[in-house]
N, C-alpha and C positions, 0 to 999 in steps of 0.2 A: 504494500500500500504506500509506503514512504516513497519508493522509487516512481510509482505512478504519479503521485502528487508532485514530486520534484520535476519529473519530465513535463507535466502540464505547466508548472510554474515557469520553467525555463522557456518553453514554447511561447507562453504569453509574454514573457519578458523580452525575448529577442524578436518576436513578431511585432513588438510594440511600435506603433506608428512613428517612424523616424526619430525615435528617442527624444521626444519633446514632452513637456509636462502637459497632461490632459486638461487642466483647468485654466490654461492661459488662452487669451484671445489670439486668433491667427496672426494678427499684426505684431503681437508681443511675444510670440513663441520663441523660446531660446533653445537651441540644441543642447542636449545634455552630454557631458563627458563622463562616461561610466567610471573613469579613473579619478574623477575629482567632483564629487557631488556634495552639496550641503547636506547636513543631517535631515533637514526638512524635505528636500527633494528626494533623498534616498527613501525616506519613510513613505512619501507619496508614490514613488515608483514601485516599491515593494507591495504596497497596498493595491495598486492598480493591477500589478502582475499576478498577485495571489488571490485577489478577490476577497481579501480579509482586511479588517482594520488593523493597520500596523502604525503605532503612534511614533511621533518624533521622540518622545521620552524613552520608549523602549529601544529604538535604534541608537540613541545617544548612550544609554546605559550599556548596551552590548559593545558599542564601538569604544567607549571609554575603558571598559573592563579588559579589552584586548589591545589597548593603546593604538587604535586605528585612526584616530582623528589627527590630522596633520596640523601643522602650525597655522595654516591658512583656514582651518576649520572644515576642510573637506575630508571625505571618506571615499575610498575606492570600492565600488560595488564588487569588483573581483576579489579584493582582499576580504571584504565583509562576508561574502558568501562562502569563500574558502574556509574561513574560520568556523562558520556555522556548520559546514559540511564535515569538517575535521572532527567536530565535537559530537557528531551523531553516532 
């Protein structure tokens, strides 16, 4: 079951429309860099991809506990998901 959910999550994530935030107006849409996301953007992206409510607070807590937040306040989606996958 975990692998089926993970596969669905990854398909939703990487099929995600040109990696822009879904709640932004077309004229204001900014491309996302999956290697440098704000904690808020990472929470929104994970929520959209998983279909579950994932809070900024939860993402920040996990990122801080693994020292994933860089000096500029960004987090790499790749590093974040690798840490989660490693702990499963």
